N, C-alpha and C positions, 0 to 999 in steps of 0.2 A: 668922863667915865659914865655919866648917866646916859649920854647919847649912845655910848658904846654898848651899855647894858641893853638898851632898847633894840639896838641892831642885832645883838646876840639873840634876844627874845624873838625878834622877827624871823631870823634865820631858823631858829629852833621850831617856830610855829610852821614855817614853810616846809621844813624837813618832816615834821610830824604829819602835816597834811599830805605831803607826798607819800609818806609811808602808809598813811591810812588808805589813800587811793590805790597805791600799788598792792597793798594787802587785799583790797576789795577785788582787784583784777585777778590776783593769783589764788585767792581763797578756794575757788571751785577745783583747782588742781591739787589741793592738799586734802586728799581723801582720808577720812577718819577710819579707824578699825571697823566700825559698824558698817560704813559704806562698802568697805572691801569685803566684809563677810557676806553682804548682800550680793555683790558681784560674784563671789565664789558660789553662793547658792544658786544664782540664776545660770551660771555656767554649768554647774552640775546637772541642772534640769535639762539644759539644751544638749549636753553630751548624751544623756540617756534617751532623749527624744530622737536624736539622730541615729541611734542604734535600732530604733523600732521601725519595722517595715511600714506600719500604718501612719507614722508621724514624720518619716524622713522627708517627705515632700515639702512640709511646712517648717521643718527645723532649720534654724539659721546656721547651726554647726552641723555640717553635712555627714561627718563620721564615715568617710569613704573607705571601704575595704581595699587593701592594696594587694592582696593575695601573696604577700610576703609572710611565710609561716614559720620561718626559722632564722636564727641569727648565726653568724660565722662561728666555727669552733676551732679554726686553725689548721684544718685538714684540707682546705681549699687550695688548689694549685692551678697554674696555667697562665696563659696570656689572654687579656681581655681588653676590649676597647670600651671607653666610657665617654659619654657626652653629657655636658652640664649646661642646660639652658634655663635661665631664670632671671636674667637682667640684660643690661646693655652689652655685657661681655659674655661670649660663648666659648666654652672650654672643651677641647678634645684631649683625651688622655689615653695613653697606653699603660696598662697596669699589669705588672708581672708579679704573680703571687707564688711564693715558695712555701711548702708545708714542711712538717717534720721538726727536728730539733732546731734547725737553723731557719725557722720560718721567718719570712720577710715579705714586704711589699715594696716594690720599686715602681716609681711612676715617672712617666715622661709626658709633658703636656704642652699645649700651645694655646694661647688665648687669642680669640678673634673678636673684633668689634661687630655689633649688630646696629647698623645705622637706624636712625629714627624712622626714615621712610620705609625701611624693611619691616620694622616693628609694627608699623601702622599701615602697611600695604596689604597685599593679598597673601593668603595662606600658601599658595604655590610659590610666590617669590620668597617667602620666609624659608620654606623647606628646601628650595633650590639653593639658597644662600648657605644653609646649614650643610648641605651635601658638598658644596664647593669647598667649604672649610675643612670637612672631613677628608676630601680628596687631597687638599694641600698638605694636611697632616700626614696622611698615609705615604704621600710622595716624599715628604721630609724625613719620615722614619724608615723609608725603603721597604714598606710592607703592603704595598698596594695589591699584590696578588694573593695575600692571605685572607681566608674567610674566617674572621675572628668572631667569637661571641661578643655581643654588644649590650651594654646596659645604658639606658637613656634616662638621665635625671631631667625631668620635665617639671619645673617648679610652679605649676599652676594646677588649680583644682580639676581633677579628672575622675570620672566614674569608671571603675574597672570591672570587667567580667572575668579576667584572668590576669596573670602577672605580665603578659605580653600584649595586653589590650588596654588602651586608655582613652576614653571619650572626654574631650575637653568640655568642662561645665561652663567655664567663663574665664575670660582673660583678666589678669590683674597686673600690677607693677608697670603700668604704662603701655602694655602691649594691646594692640587692637587689630591684628591681622584678620582680614575678612575670610569667610568660608572655612573657619576652623572650629568654631563652637558647635558642639554636637557631632563632631567627627572624631574618628580614631586617629590619634596623632602618630601611632606606630605605622598604620597603613599609609598615612601621608608621607612619612619618612621613607617607607619602602618604595612608594611610587616615585618619589624624587630620586632615589638611588637608581631605580629602573630607568628613569628618563635620562640620567647621565650616562648609564651603561658603561662605566669604567671599572667598577669593583662590586663585590657583593659582601653583605654582612649578615650574620645570624643574630637578629634582634631578639634577645632572650627575655629582657625585662624592661619595663618602664616604671620609674619610681619618682616620688616627690623628694625634694631636697631634705626635708625633715627625716624621711625614711633613710636616705643615704647617710645622713649625719648619725642616726641611731646605729646603723650597721657599721660605720667607720669606728665608732667608739665601742660597739659590741665586740669587735675583733680583738680589742685590748682588754675589755672587761665584760664577761658573760652576764653580769648583773644589769647591764645597760638595756633597759626595755622601754625607754622614752627618748625621743629626739625632739629638740627645741631649736627653732630658728628665731633669732632676734637680730635682724639686720634690715635690709631694704624692705622685706616683708616680715610678717610674724605668723608663726604656725607651730603646731606640735603634733607629733604622732606617738603611738604607744602600742604595746602588745596587749591585745584584748582576748579574753576567753571566747572561743568560737560559739559557745552556747548563748552568749549575749548578743551575737551579731545576727539579727533576724534577716538581714538582706542576703545572707549567704547560707546555702544548704550545709548541714553538718553541725555537730555539736562538740567535736573532739579537738583538743589542742588549742593553739592560739593563732591569731592573725594580726598583723600590724594594721592599725587604723590611722588614716590620715584625717585628722579632725577638721581641717580647714577652718580653724577657729577665728580667722580674720573676719568672717561674716557674722560673728556673735554680735547681737544688738541690732541687726538689720530689721528686726521686727519691733523695734522701739523699746525693748526691755531695759536698755541702759540710757535712755534719753534723760533720766534724772541726773546723770553725772556728766553728760555732754555739755560743753560750753558753747558760747556764741562763736568762738574761734574754731572749734571742731566743725561746726555747721558751715562756717565760711570755707574751710578747707575742703569739706565734702562737696559742697555745691560747685566748687571750682575744679573738681577732679574729673577724670575721664569716665568714672562710673558712679555718679551721684546716687546716694542712698544705699550703696553696697560697701561691704568690707569696713564697716564703721569701727569695729574693735581694732582692726589693723591700722586704721587711720589715726587712732589714739595711741598706738604702741610702737609702730614700726619706723625705721629710719627714713623711709621715703617721705614721711609726712611731718616728722617732729620739727625739722627746720622751718617748714612752712607755717606750722602753728606758732613758733617763736616769732616769725616775721609778722603774722597777723597781730600778735600781742604788742610787738614793738610799734607797729603803725598806730594801734589804739592809744598806747601810752604817749606817743609823740603828738598825736592829735590832741590829747588832754594837756599837752605842754609839759609832760613829765620827763621827756627825753629830747635830746638834740635841739634844745631851745624851741621846740614846737615845729621844727622845719622837717618836712618829709622829703627826702632826696629822691631823685629819679631812680636811682639804683634800688632803693627800698621798695619802690612800687613794682619792681620786676618779680613775677612769680618764680619761685625756685632759686632766687639769688642767695638765700640763707640756707646752705646745705647742712645736713646733719653732721658732716665732718667738722664744720665750724663750731657747731654746738658742743661736740666732744672736746675740741681744742680749748674753747672758752672755759669749760668746766674743769680743766686740768688744774690740780692743786699746785703744780709746779710753775704755772704762768703768773707773772706779776701783772698788775692792772695795766701797766704800760704796754705789755705784750698783748693783752686783751684789746687795748685801744688800737694797736696796730692792725689786728685782725679786722676790727670794725672799719678801720680806714681803708683796708683792701676792698671792703664791700661798699666803699663810697660813703661810709657813715662816720663823719668827723665829729666825735663826741668828746666829752670830758671824762676824767677818771670816775667821776660820779655816775655818768651814763654807763660806763663799763661795769660798775658794781651792779646797777639795776639790770642790765642785759644778762650778766652772769647769773643773777638770781632768777630771772625769767627762764633761762635755759635749764637751771637746776630744777625748777618747779615742773617744767614740761617733761624732762627726762625721768625725774623721780616718779611722777604719775605713771609714765609708760612702764617703768620697771615694776611698780606696785600692782598695776593692772595685770601684767604678765604673771606676777607672783600669785595673784588671786586665782587666775585661770588655771595655773599649774597646780595650786593647792586643791582645787576642785577635782582635778584628774587624779591626784595622788590619794586623796581620801576615798574616791570611788574605787581605785584599785585595792586599797587596803581593806575596805569593807567587802568587796567582791570576793577577796581571798580569805575572808574571815580571820584577819590577823589583828593582834593587839598593836603591833608596830610593823611598819613596812620599811624594809631596807632596800633601796633602789638607787641606780645610777642614771642620771639624766645626761645624755650626750647633747652638747650645745655647739652651735655654729652661728655666724652672722657678725657683721661689722659692728653693730651696736653693742653686742655682748663683748666682743674682742677689744674694741678701740675706745669705747666710752669709759672714762675713769671711775664712774660710780655705779653704772647700770648693774653689773653682775653682783656687787655687794648688796644693793637695795633689793634685787630680785631674791637672793638667798635669804635675807632677813625677813622679807615678806612671807616667803614659803614657810620658814621656821615658825613665824608668828601665827599663820593661818592653818598650818597642818603640823601641829606639834608632835603628833604620833608617828611621823614619817622621818626616817633618817635618810636624807638625800645627799648624794655626792654628785656635784656638777663636774662633768668631764669635757674639756674643750676639745673639739674636733680639729686636730692640727692639719689634716690633709683634705678637709672639705668633703662635700657630698659626692664628688666624682669617684673617689676611692670606694665609698659605700656602694655606689651603683655597680662598680666592678665586683665587689664582694657579693652583692645580691645576685648578680649574674652567675657568679661561681656557685653560690648556694642553690639557685634556681636550676642551673644546669645539672647539678648533682641530684637534686630532688626529681628532676625530669627523668634522669637515668633510673632512680629508685622507683618512680611511678611506672616505668616501663615494665617492671616485674609485677606490680600490683594492679595494673590497669584492668586485667581480666577479672579481678576480684571486685571491682567497682561496678555494681549492677544497677542499671537505671530502672526507674519505675516501669518503663515499657517492658524491659526484660523480666522483671518480677511478675508483672501481670501475665506475661507469656508462660512463665513457670507455673503460675497459679492455674492457668487454663490446662496445661499439660497434666498437672496433678489431678484436676477435676476429672479429666478423661480416664486417668488411671484408677480413680475411685470407682467410676462407673464400670470399668472393666472388672475390677475386683468384686463388685457386687453381683455381676452377671454369672449365671451358672455356666454359660458357654465360654466366656473369656477368662474366668478366674484361674484356670490351670496355668495360663501363660502370663497373667498379670503380675507385675512386680510389686504392686501395692495390694496385699492379699485380702484386706477388708474382712477380717475373721469375725464371725458372729460369736458373742461372748455368753449369750443366754441370760445376760443381766437385762431385765425388762423394765426396771424402774429405779429411781433414786430413793433414798430414805424419805418417809413422809412424816416422821416425828413420833410415830406410835411404837417404834421398835424398842424392845427391852430384852435383857438377858445377860448371860455371862459367856463370853466367846474367847477363843484362841485365834490369833492371826500369825501366820508365818510369812516372812518377806525375804525371798531369795532372788537376788538380781545382780550381785557383785561379789567382791571378795569378803564382804561382811554380810552375815545372815542374822536377821532380827526376828525375835519372837515377842509377841505382845499378848497380854491378857486385857481384854476390853470389857468393862462392865457398863451396860447401858441401863439406867434406871429412871423411874418416874416418881417424883415427889411433887413439889410445886411445879417444876418444869423438868424437861428431859436433861439428864446429865450423863457425861461420859467420863469414866475413870480408866486410866491406862497404866499398866506396869509393863516395862519392857526390859529385855536383855539382849545384848549384841554378842554374837559368836563369830569367830574368824572362820573363813573357808580357805584352807591352805591351797597353794597353787597345785600341789600334787593331787589333791582331791578334785579340783576343778578340771584337771586334765587326765584323771584316772578313769576308773570304770563307773558306770551309772550306779551299780550296786553299792560301791564305796560312798558315792555322793549321797544317796538317799539313806544309807545307814548312818552317815554323819548327821544328816538333818534329823533323823529319828532320835539319835543319841542326844542332840542339843535340845530337842523337844522334851525328852524324858528328864533331862537335867532341869529344864525350866519348870516342868510340872512338879518336880521334887521340891524345888525352892518355893513354889507357890502352894505346896501341900494340897494338890488337887489330883494326885495320881489315881485316886479312887473314883473320880468323876469322869463321865463321858461327855465332855463339852463339845459343842459344835465348833468346827475349825474352818477358817477361811485361809486359802493358800495363795499368796501373791507370788506368782511365778513369772518373772519379767523377761520372758523369751517367747518368740512367736509359736503359738499353739493353735491347732485346729480343734474346735469343740463341737460336739453334737448335743451336749447338755451341760448344765452349770457345773456339775461335779466330775467332768471329764476333760482332759487336755492332752491332745496328741502333739508332742513337740515336733515342729517342722524342721527347725535348724537352730543350733546354738549361736549366740552372739556374745559380745563383751568378754572375749578371751576364754569362755567356757568351752571345753572340748570333751566332756565325759562320754565315754563310749557306751553304746547300747541303749541310749535314751532317745535319740532321734527316731521318730516313728512310733514311739511307745507312749502309753497314757501315764503321765507323771503322777496322777492321783493314785492309780493302781500301784505304781512303783513305791510311793511313799506308804500307802496302806500296808503293802507287803512287808516293808522294812519295820513298821510299827508292830505288826502282828508277830514278826520273827522275834522281836524283843520280848513280848508277852508280859511286860510289867505295867503297862497302861493301855488304855483304849482311847480312840479319837474318832469322831464322826466328821469326816471331811466333806462338808456340804457344798463348797464352792472353790473353784480355781479361777483366779483372775490375773490379768496383766497389771503392772504397776500403774499404767495410765488409767485403767478402770478404777483401781484403788484410789488414785488421786481424785478422780471425778466424784467418786462416792464419798470420800472424806470431805471434799468441799461442798458436795450436795447436801451433806448433813447440816451445814451452816447456811447454805443458800440454795433453795430448791429450784432456782433458775439455772443452776449449773448443769450443762448438758454436753460439755467438752472437757476431756482430761488431757493434759499436756505434760510431757516429761522432757526437760532440757538439762541433761547432766552428763554423766559418763556416756550414756547413750541418748537417743531421742526417739520419741514416738508420740502418737496421739490416738485418742478414741473419742467417739461422740455417739449421741442417740440418733439412730437412723429409723426411718419408717419401715415397718416389716414388709410392706408391699414392694419395697425396692430391693430387699435382700433375697435374691433368688435361691440362695443356698439353704434357706430355712423355709419350712412349710408355714403357711398362714399369711394373712394380709392385714390383720387388725393389730393396732398398737405399735409399740416401738421396741427396739432392742439396741443395746450398746454394741458398736462395732469397733474392734481393735484394728486400726488401719495398718499397722506395721510399716509405717512410711519410711523407715530407715533404708529399705531396699529400693526406694524410688530412684530411678535412673539406672538400675542394673541391666536394663535392656538397651542402654545407650542413649536414652532420651535426654540426658543432661550433658552429653559430650561437648556441646558447644560452649558450655560455661565452666567446664572442669579445666583446671590449669595443670601445668607440668608438675606442680608440687602435690596436687591431689592424686595424680597418677603415681607419683613416687611413694606417697603414703600408702596407697592401695597395694602396690607391689610388695611392700614390706610388711603387710598385715598378715594375720592368721587366716584370713578368708578372702584372698584376692578375687576381685570381680564382683564381690557381694557387699551389700549395705553401703553403696556408694554415696547416697545422700547423707547417711549418718556420718560418714568419713569427712564430709565437707562442713558439718555443722556441730558435731558433738564434742564434749569435753575430753573424751578419750584421745582425740586426734588434734585438737586445736593447738596445743603447745608444740607438738611435733611439726605441724604445718609452719608455724612461725620459725622454728629452728632451721628448717630446710631453706626458707627464704633468706634468713640471715647468713647462712653458710654461702649461698649463691652470691649474695651481695658482697660479702667479704672477699670472695674469690675474684670478683670484678673490681675490687679496690674501692668500693663505695662505702664500706664500713670498716672500722677498727684499723684503718691504714693498711688494709689487706691482710692483717694477721688473723690466722685461724688456729685455735687451740684444740688439743685433743678432746677436752670436755665439750666444746661446741660441736665437735664431730660425732659425739656419742649419742646414739638414738635414745630418746626419752629424757635427756638431761634438762631440756627446757620444757617445763610442765605448764599445764593450763592454769594452775594457780599463780604462776609467774605472770601470765598474760593479765589476769585479774589485778594483781598487785601493781603492775606497770601502768595500768589504765586508771588508777585512782587519781582524782583531779588535783589533789594538793601534793601528795608525796610521790606521785608516779615516777617522775624523773629520777629522784633519789633512789627509789626502789629499783629502777632499771639499772642504775649504776651499781648498786649492791649486788643484784642478781648476776649481771654480766661480769663483775669482778670475781664472783664465786666460780664462774665458768672460765676463769683465767684470762679474761679480756680486760684491758685497761681502756675503758671507753671515754671518749671526749663527751662534752655536753651535747654536741650535735649528733654523735652516735646514739646517745640516749634518746634524743628527740626522734631520730629516724626509727629506732627500735620501737618506741611508743607508737609511732605512725604505722608501722607494720602490724603491731598487735591490734590497733584500732581497726585497720582495714579487714583483717582476718575475722575478728569477732563481729564487726559490723555486717560482713557478708553472711555470717552464720545467722544473726538475728533477722536479716532481710529475707533469707531463704525460708526460715521457719515461719516468718510472717506471711510469705506467699502461700505455703502449704496450709497454714492455719486459715488464711483467707479463703481458700477453696472450700474448706469444711464449713466456714461461716456462710458462704454463699449457698452451699447445699442445704443447710438448716433453714436459711431464709426462704429458699424456693420451696422446700418441703412444707413450710408453714403458710406459704402464699401471702406473705406480708411485704409491705413496701420497705419497712425498716425493722431490722432484727434487734431484739433486746435479749441478751443472753450473758451467761457467766462462763468463763474458762477457768477451770481449776488447774494450777500449775505447781509442779515440783521439780527438783533437780538442782544439783550444786552449781551449775553454770548460771542458771536463772537467779539463784539465791545469792551467790558469792561475787559474781562479776559486778563491778560498781556501775556499769552503764548498760548492761545487756537488757534488763527488763524494760527500761525506758525506751531504748531503741526498738525493741519488739513491739511495744504498745503503739509507739508513734507510727511505725511502718504499717502495722496491721490496720490502724484506723485510716491511714492514707490510702491503702489498697482497697479497703472495703468501707467507703465513706458512709454508706447507708446502713450503718450498724452502730448500736450502743453496746460496747463490749466491756464487761467488768472482768479484770484479771484478779483472781483470788488465790493467794499463796496457800498451799497446803502445809499448815504448820506441823501436822502430826504424821506426815508421810503417807505412803500407800498402804502400810500395814493396817492402820485404822480403817481404811477403805475396804480392805478384805473382810475385816470384822463386820463392817456395815453391810457389805454384800451378803455375808452369812446371816446377819440379823434380819435383813429383808427376806432372804430365803426361808429363814426360820419362822418369821412372821407369817409368810404366805403358807408355809407348811402347817403352822398352827391353825390358821384360818380354815384351811381345807379339812383339818382334823375335826374342828368344831362343827363345820358344815356337815361333815359325814355323820358325826354323832347326832346332830339335830335331825337329819333326814334318814337316819338308820331305819326307823319304823315304817318309812314309806318305801323302802326297798324290799320287794316281794321275791321270794325264791320261785323257782320253776314249779316245785311241788305245790306251793301256795296258789300259784296261778291256775294250775290244773284243778285244784279244789274249787276255786271261784268259778271256773268254767262248768264244772259238774253241777254246782249249786244253781247257777243261772239256767242250765238246761232243764233241771227239775222244776224250777219256778215257772219257766215258759210253758212247759207241758201242763202244769197245774192250771195256769191261766187260760189254757185253751179248752179245758174240760169243764162241762156244765156243773158237775158236782162240786168241784174244788175251786171254781172261778171266784166265788165270793171271798174265800179265805186266802186266795193267792196274792203274793206281794207284787208280782208282775202281772198286770191285769189283762194284757193281750186284747185290746178293744178293737172290734171290727170297724172299718172306715167305709165300706161299700164301694171302694174303688176296685174295679174288677180287672183292669188291665193297664198297661203302660202305653204311651204313644208308640205307634208303629211307623210314623212318617207319611202315611197316606193322606191324612187330613179328612177322611170320610167316615170315621167311626162316629156312631151316635151313642156312644157309651155314656159314662158317668158325667154328671155336671162338672166335675173337676176337669176332665179332658176338654169339654166344651169351652169352659172358661180359659183354659190354657190356649186353645186355638184362637179364641176371640182376642186375647191380649197380644198374641203374636202379630196379629194384623194391625192392632191399634198403636202399639208402642214403636218408636223409631228403633232401628236395629242396634245402634251403639248403646242404647240404654237397656236393651233386652238382655236379661241374664237367664239363659236356659237352665 
């Protein structure tokens, strides 16, 4: 027994030593929570680097835009062809999608092998083989003559410029076909189809397998916004906010990003967790130094990592009695499918031993235990690393959306996830551990990425049809610069005396010659008439330690019947409201200076006169056009007789806005209104304003740019919807620019587009409700609500439901898209016209770079969640040589009218003080005659000998007896001689006769 005990001890020591050495080999694969959090943090940084334009070139996670901007909503229908290329098997599918209550997807597919010599031959051979497979499938299905829309799942990293263009960045997964990298794979496929010349296909979309997976699952679950592949390769895609994707123009909506995260670590950032076995696998691969993360996590490499470990353990004498068989030396002999089988809980050790024997590895049950443990360590690390990468993405999405908790579905495909017994569980547990604030549902893609490619094709085809309606509203920078140049010409015409009568942009002088300088003070009344609400303000400007402004305001309604009645009724209403306001303020006994903001085009010859040219904004009061609105209001006030008012200034709301902002920023020299209507004013050099006398100083000009295009100069960019809006308006053919950009018309523009799209079956399954057909039902405030970044889609659903429509998720996305295009066009057009004004200011000042402030007011600018940012961005892009500050007018244009009045009052007071000071210097005619008479008497006294001494005017003789006669011969006085002498001596240019 003693000997037996010694033997037991020897065996225990051997097993302990074996365990120690095995643990030493596998320890680097057992990643601690700290190590995983570090991986997560590094992945997060690389995700964000890949989105940045300036860092994408060096980022290992490329974050490739896919131009897939929407997920399926169940309304897709039709027949589609799908190709799926991503490994040694190539799949061709016919996908029939039915929408409606009985929505379904039926698929017919055929799998073709891609031989190794084709995978690693030439690009032409590869694509000719693909087309041959397609031809066989079409023949098999009997549809060779049909030109079907095609979606191409191409599971390799591609850089895309649109959804149907994909330039191959680099091969992965054992492919090495020449002359493909850097080429558009869609063009290569089209060329191969053309070479065969047997059939034609409409290639609508090229997508990655991750994107196809996300779309397949998104068809079943709208919350699916992430696609994960865990199979031969490893990759993830997700829906990213457009504002975060610097490589793509535009800030609205979302786009799917193919992360290509397999390249994570190619810069060495995860070298601390790579093992000697990972390096061995990398060095023996087709692409050494690349796709390092994929080589640690994907099925193509896990079996090879296990083989390298098994060889090391055998060399150490820990396996197979230290004998390395010939089969074990063969690269690729240990496939990942064997790894999955060995780890199955249902397999007994004898069955594991049989699998090893199939591989030529004749080991003991003890060897089977060790190999099973090795397989578990390698696959667990792969799942944990995938979980860390996914957790980084989930936390990024949660923080980007400002959420406490993120609820999302991840669509998953790939043999490793599907077939490995523990991979999916370890992945989920890791995600839960590293992203505890995210509620993640993993959804297995039952039909693969081919179905997703067909769905993307269906969505893309639908969006392509939608974009057909919106194409004309997408204005390029080249078009905007052209609009800018046209508006500049119209400004010049409006300033010219000869061309002003026919100019559409009237460039009306306002006789406002300066902005507040900070010395204004007093008590003023301001009236603000420009819409259905009429505002009256009392503005007190005082000086104590610093200038302060106190305002009290009252809003009065202007009923529709008064807006459309007679001018007498309208101004009697204004006078009545003013009387009520003065009664409330207890100032009826005072005659305060009044400023009148009258937000309609007026021709002025002085500050307190305004001849209405034409009504806008639904006003139609008779007898006012062609009349002086100040006189009409003064007459209405006088008729009442219960108070008096001194109307010192009439100004446009744009002028009021500029003056309001000018009070806070003296660099403000532009006023801009973007609300119910739109207009702008700016400070122009008097020398350019031919309608006004004088060349010195500056004067504010009211452009009245709403009429820009009334002469047909914008016909090339107006759409059928703009023309329909105009035909249905109160003033057809007028204010055409305003009808393209202002809040009064924007909602109606969107409604007309939605109706047309619904009639074409592109929205709401073709259903059109009476509410949707009712003019004015879709308001501009709805556009603003739908474009909010977080709740926009839910608002769209709520608004459309109130209009009787039962919208799908994709309907809401499309409606949001329409709203975005319409409002973006508005901001772009306003930026172009504003850009022309800024260029005029810059040229007037003769500076290389303009520094100025634009004062802005208007509900569209204030309330629309994206409008201001779009306007600022486009303006700075169109006029890069300017530093423009946009200053929101917090107090409206009424305060500005008071400021204009204050400036006028200040100037009037200055003139009064000057007149008082100089009053004694102003002599009457009678006084001048008296001075003349006295001077005559003094001159005569000075000439007389008797009175000469006492005379104040001495009249002294000079003895100069004559003036020069031009002959040069006089011998008269010395003065004349000197004169002639100097004439000869001095050079002519210096001689001053």
